[in-house]
N, C-alpha and C positions, 0 to 999 in steps of 0.2 A: 790533201786533195781539195781542189776547189769544188764547192757544191754548186750544182745547177739549180738556180733559184727560178721559180716560175715568173714569167713576165706578166704583169697585170696592167692592162690598158683601161683608162677611164676617160671618156671624152667629155664628161660633164654636160652633155647636151641637154640633160634634164634640169640643169640649174641647181639651185640650193633647195634642199628639202630636209626638214627636221620635224615634220608633223606626226610621224608614227614611231613606233618602237624601232630600234636599230635593226632588229632582225627582219623587218619588213621594208628596209631601205630600198627604194626603186633603183634599178640599174641606171647607170650613166647620170647619177646625181652625186652631189657632195653634201655632207651633213654639217660640217663645221669648217671654218677657216679663220686663221688669225693673221692679220696683215696681208691677206691675199685677195685677189679679185680675178674674175673670169672675163676674158676679152673675146669679142666676136671679131674674127679676122675677115679680110676681104674675100678670101677664097671659100667662105662659108664655114670654116673650121673654128675651133675655139682653143684658147690657151689660157693658162693660169700663170700669174706673175705676182711678185711682191707688190703690195699696195704702197703708195707713197706715204711716208710718215710726216710728222710735224716738223716744222723748223722754226727757229726763233725769228720773230718779226721785228720786235722793238723792245726797248727797256725804258722804264721811267727814269728820266734824267733831269738834272738841274739845268738852270739857265746857261751854265758854262759847259754842259756836256757830261758832268760827273754823274754816275749812276746813283739813284736814290736807294740806298740800302735799307732794308727793313720795312719798306712801304708795301702795303697790300691793297689792291683795288677793292673798293667796297660798293661801287656803284658806277653807272654810266648812263649816257644819253646820246642818241645818234642824230646827226645831221646827214644830209645826202652825201657830203664829201668828207666828213670827219666824225670821230667818236670822242666825246668828252668823257674823261675818266676821273673819278674821285678816289683818292687813296690816302692812307695814313699809316704811320708807324706807332700810333697810340700816344704820341707826344706832339707831333706837328701834323698838319693837314695840307693836302696838295690837290690842286685842280689843274688839269692840263688836257690836251687833246692829241689824237694821233690821226695821221693821214696815211693811207696805204697805197702804194703804186701797183702797177699791173703785175709785178713779180711777187707780190705779197709782202714786200718789205715796208715796214712802217716807220714814220718819223714822228717822234713825240715832241710836243712843244709845251713847256711849262707856262701856265697862265697865272697861277697864284700859289704861294706857299706861305702859311701864316708865321713861319719863323722869320720872315722878312717884313711882317706887318709894321707899317710906320707908327702905329699907335700901341703896339704890343698886344692887340686883340687876337683871340684864337677861335677857330671854327669848331674845335672840340670834336672832330670826327673820332669814331671808335670802331675797331675791328669787330665789335660785338653788335653793331647796329648798321645794317645795310642801308644804303641810300636809294631812295626812289627819285628819279629825275625826269624832267620833260624838256625837250629842246624845242625852241620856237624861233624860227628865222623871220625877222621883221623886215630888215633891209640888208643890203650888202655889208653895211657897217655895224649892224645890230643883230647879233645872234645870242639870244638870251637862253639860259638854262635855269629852270626853277627846280629846287630840290628840297627834300626833307629826309631826316633820318628817323622821324616819328618820335624823337625825344626833345627836339628843339624846334623853334618856329621856322616857317618857310623862309627860304632865302633865294636870291637870284643873282646871277652874274652875267655880264656881257662878255662872251668869249673873245669877240673881235677886239674889244677895248683892251683886254688883258694881254692879248697877243701883240698889240701895237707898242707896248712899252719896251724901250731899250734900256733895261735896268741891269746894273751890276752891283748887287747889295753888299758885296764884300770888297776888301781892299784889293788894289789901290784906288778903284774907281769911286766906290760909295755912291752910286746912282740908285736911289731907292724908289719904292712905289710912291706916288703922290699921297699926301696925307689923307685924302678922302678915299683912296683905294684900300679899304680896310675891311676886315671880317665883319665889323659892326655895321658898315654901310651896305653889306649884302642882304641884310635882313629886310624882308618884305614890309613888315610893320614897323613904324617909327616908335620911338620911346614916348610914352605918355603917362604921366602920373596923375591919376584921378583925384588925388587928395582925399580929404574927409568930408562927408556930408553929415551935418548935425541938425536935428530937428529942434527948433526954438519954441515955436508956439503956433497955434491954429489961428488963422485970420478970418474974421467974419466979413468976408467980401463976397463977390459974385463968382467965386471959383466954382466950377462945375463939380457935381457930385462925383466922388470917387477919385479926386485929384488932390495932391498935396503940393503946397507951395513952400519952397525953401528959401529963406532970406538970410 
């Protein structure tokens, strides 16, 4: 025999409420909801429906569209029309940016990957060290991103310059980065070897007190 179950109506006009013990839950409220939302209808009523979930927007891809497997984003910097993403698989390091259309679908563009570095240099990104980055738009052709992982020196890259290269670093084209577009060239500070300073002797001249002269 079919049991007559009581009908329970709840209009949720009181909205979400979870501030008191459950036994004191006010009428016409709801205490918890997972992937649900309350909508206000044009007739003044309310309804509850499943909330929209997440969807895949983009993947990190190579210059030829192949997915970069094993790469994890470790930092980002945002311009008004794009987001620059730093990623690594703990062997090679990648820099690229993504643009997103009105439907939430993103397009990823590779700007630099050190496995194609013309001089064999490496950025040495690590999944253990997050990157802090700052985006600075100077002109339409110069959009610089400064970054550090707090274990190496500050570096900078012009995103627009990297996106302008039409490169195919693998066979049969073998169009590589220019020799100067290298991980080493991204470093903010240039190489400088101070050498050795050696004290020879004190000179009895008109040198001011508290100064040393090295010859």
